[in-house]
N, C-alpha and C positions, 0 to 999 in steps of 0.2 A: 696696478700701475696707472698713474694719471695719464690723460690723453696727450698732454704736452710731451711727456717722455715717450709714450707709445708711438706717436707719429714721427718723432725724431729718429727712432731706431727701427721701425717696421720697414721691411722691404729693402734693406741695405745689404750689400755683399758682406760676407764674412771676411774680417780683416786678415790680410796676409802680408806679403812683401809688396809695398807700394800699391795697395788696393784703392780703387776709386771709392768715394763715399756713397755714390749712387750707382745703380745698375747701368750697364752699357746699353746704348741704343743700337739695335740690330735691325737694319732695313732689308727686307727680303720679301719676294713673292715666291720664287722657286726655292725649295729646300732640296739639297742633293743627298743621295744615299750611296754608300759604297757597295751595297748588296740589294739586288732586285727583290729579295725576299722581304725586305723591310718596308717596301713602298706602300703596302696595304695594311700595315699594322694599325690597330685601333687604339693602342696605348701610348702613342707618341704623336707629335705634330708632324704633318706631312706637307703642309702648305702654309705660306705666309699669312693667309687670312685667319689662321687659327691662333695667331698671337706669337709672343716672344717672351723672354724672361722678364722684361720690364712690365709687360701686361700682367704676368703672374704676380709680380711684386705689388702692383697696384691693386689687384684683386684682394691680396692679403690685407692691404691698408683699409679697403672698404669693408671687409669682413670684420676687422678690428674696430672700425668706427661704430658699428651697431651690434657687435657680438653675433654676427650672422654666420650661417653655415656654408654659404655660397655667394659668389658675386659674379655678375656678368657686366661687360663693358660695351657701351653703345656710342654712336657718333654724336648724340645730342641728348639733352634731357627729355625732349618730347619723344624721340625715338625709343628711349628707355621706357617711358610710360606706355606708349602704344604697343611695344613688344611685350611688356608684362601682361597687358590686357589680352592680346591676341593669343599668347601662349596658354591662357587659362579659359578661353571660351570656345564654343563650337556653335554651329548653326542650330537655332532654336532656343538658345540661351537668352537670359535677361541679365543686364548689368544694372546695379543700383549705383547711381552717381550722385555725389554731393552737389548740391546746387551752387556751392561756392567754389567749384573746381576751376582750375586754370583754363582760360578761354580756349586755347587750341585742343586741350583734352576734351572739353565739352563739345567742341565742333567735331572732333574725331568720332566721339561716341554717337553723336546725333546724325552725322552725315555719312560716315564710312561704315560703321558697324551694321546698319540696316542692309547694306549691299551684300553682306555675308549671312544675313538672316539672324542677326543679334539685335535685340531691342534694348532700349535704355529707359530707366525710370529715375527721375530726379527726386532727391529727398532733402528735407530741411536739415542743414548742418547741425541744428540743435536737437535732432530727433532722439539721440541716445538709445536707450534700451528698446524704445518703440520701433526701432528698425525691424524688429522681428515681425511686425505686422505687414511689412512690404516683401518679406522673403517668401518666395514660392518655390515649387519644385523645379522651376526653370531658372532660378537665380543661381549664377555660377560665381559672380564677382561682386564685391562691394568696393567701390572706389572712393577713397577718403583723401582729404587734404585738411590739415589742421596746423596752423590757422588757415582759413579759407583764403584763396587768392582774392586780392583787392579789398574784401570786406572783413576779413580776419576773425570769423567765428571759430570757436574751439569745439572740437568733438569730445564726447565722452567715450574715449577709445576703449577702455576696459569693458564697458557695458555693450558696446557695439561688436567688439570682437568675440565676446562671450556668446552673443546671439548668433553670430556667423559660424563659429565653431560647432555649436549645437546643431546647426543645419547643414554642416559640411560645405560651407561657402568660403571661398578664398577672399581674403581682404588684402587690398593693395593701397598703399598710402604714398602720396607725393610728399616727401619729407624735406624738400629743398629749403623751405623757410628756415628751419632749425639747423640745417646742415648735418643733422645727426649728432650735433654737439650739445644742444639743449633739449633734445627729445630723442628717446630710444623707443620707437614704436614696437619693435620686435619683442621687447620685454613686456609690453602691454597687450600682447596677443596677436599683433598684426603679422600676416604671413610674408608679405613682400613690401620692402621699402624702396622707393625710387628717388633718384637724385638727378638734378641738373648740375653735374659737376662743373659745368660752365661757370657757375656762380662762385661760391667760396673757395673751391679747390683749384679752379683755374685762377681766380683771384685778380686777374689783370686785364680782363675784357678783351682777350686776344685769342681765345679758342672756344670750341664747342665740344662738350663731352657729356656722357650720361652713364649712370650706373644703376644696376638692379641688385639689391641685396635680399637674399632669401633666408627665412628662418630655419629651413630644413633642407637637407640634401636632395630629397625627392622633388621638391618644388624647384630647386636650383637646376636639377637635371632637365626638367621640362622646359625651363627658360633656355638652357643651353641648346637643347634640341631645336627649339624654334629659331634661335639666333643663327645656328649653323645652317638650318634649312633656308632661311630667308636671305642669307649671304651678308649679314652685317659684319663689319670689321672696323677697327680703329687703328690709326697710324701709331707706330712706336714713338714718334716724336711727341704727339699729343699725350700719349700715356705717360711719357717721361715728365712732361710739364705738369700734369695733374698730380703725379706722385711727388714732384718737387713742391707743389702747392701744399701738400699735406704737412710738410716740414714747418711751415710758418702759419698754418691756418688758425691755430689756437689764439695767438696774440692778435692777429688781424681780426678774427671774429669777436674777441672780447672787446677790442677797442670800438668796433662798429656797433656792437650791442650796447655798450655804455653810452655812446653818442646818441643812439636812437632813443634810449630811455630819457636822457637829459632833454632832448628836443621835444619828445612826446609830453613830458611833464610841463615844460615851459609853454608849449602850444595850447594846452588845456586852459591856460589863463589869458589867452589873447582874445580881444573883442571880436575879431573877424571869424573866430573858430566856433563852430557849433559843438563838435565832439572830436575826440582823437581815438582812432581804432588801433589800440596796442594792448594785447592781452595782459601785459605786465602792469597796467594801470588798474587801480581798484575800481574805477568807474566802468571798466569793460565788463559786459555781461558774462563772459566766460572766464573771468579772472580766477575764480575758485578752482575750476578744472585745470587751468594753466598752472596754478600754484601747486596743485597736486601732482601733475604728470610731467611738467617741464622743470629743468634745472636752471633756466634762464631765458633770455629773450633772443633777439636777432637784430639784423640791421634794418629791417623793413617794417613800415607801419603806414597807416592811412590817416588822413585828416578830412573831416567833413566841414566844409565852410558854411557860414550862414548864407542864406539865399543871396545870390549875386549873379550878374549876367555872365554868360559864357565868354564874352569879350574881356571882362575883367579877370576871369580865371586865367585866360591865356596871357593877359598882360602881367599877372602875378608870376606865372611860370617863366615867361620871357624876361622878367625883371631879375630873376635869380642870377647871380654872377658865379657862384661856386658850384651850384648843382647843374650837372649836365642834363640835357633833355633826351632821354632814350630809355629803351627797355633794358631788362636784366637788373641784377643787383649782386652783392657779394664781392665786388671788385674794390680796387683802391679808390675809385672815384665815386662821389656822391651823385645821385640821379633824382629826377623828379618827373612825374608824368601826370596828366589829367586823365581820369579813369572813365568818366561818363560815356564817352563814345563806345567803349567796349563792355560796359557793365550790362550783364544779362542775369537776371535773378527771377525765379518763379515763387520762391518761398520766403522772401525777405520783405520787411517793411520798407516803404519808400524812404530814402535818405532825406534828411532835412534840407540838404543843399548839395552843391557840387563836391565830388570826391576827388582828392588828389593823393598821390602816393609818394612817399619819400624813401629813398634807399641811401643809407649812410655809408660813406667810405671812410678813408683814413685821415681826412682833414681834421684839424682841431675842432672840437665840438663848439667852442665859443665862436669861432669864425663862421661856422655854419649857422649858428643861431643868429648872429648879426646879419648874415645874408638874408635869412628868412624875414627878419624884422624889417629890413629896409624894403623888401618886396611886398610885405603885407600892406604897406602904406598905399600901394597901387590899387588896393581893393576898396579904399574909402571913397 
């Protein structure tokens, strides 16, 4: 079944007499029982923090997204990432972290994990099968992100997961860029896929949400145990909105994906541009891996400008009329940020010029292209 069809019908109530097309929102903290004997049962929900039917249906949608065996729901994408890590490590362990990781993930690994006796080793996103050389008896997790945040390197996922499985190491990937729509990492051997559902599935820039999808039930149970222990919960209203986002995510994703590719190809030919960081372009160093493992692109890509002052970079971004200035992506609105202030890399070559990032929304591609064209004149 195609995903357009799957997401339209997954998690909907069985039709009866005047049945709603989506599950009801049930707001509750206390859950009442008519028998005291049932209060301590382990096979049913006993408190509102444990979720509701709409949460159950949303979990089914996330499992369907990546053919996973288990899904957990978190208050944000970042909390989903940190939860997945913490559920898989213990004092004395070492985490291998891609040098291209999302900034808050990198900061968490380098600033918080040492407080619980867990060390972090950065690795080159291009490392591939050579990751085996970094794995020790203390390595418990390899944290992946493909493409890399900001700089868009592509991992050789099959080679890396093969090495991890041989050593009994858990692999976790931040799969937010593809939305699980153009990349299914669980089929390539990854154990846990993490999403900021804030992005494509929220789709409208008005909520925060996260999801953890596990390839097997045992891993999922370990995630659940940690989520329950730490006390994370999400509201039924937010769960409902994310589930509703699944209904329209495919056409929204495809439009933004096509827009990003049109702009990336056009920008490659602009005088002010040194290079475009989009794995769908043949000029991208990871294009062959992308073509092998991905079924398409996404809404997000980077542009390296020819050397120019920071003042002119800011003037360019401020000169954009249709692109908002702000973090996130995957919503209906297009966004642009300058990346140099947050760029931290240990294993990458120095970029030729300033780095900016475009996130394409649902505006017409031609209008966005015209907007960038007029702003590029400010770089001259």
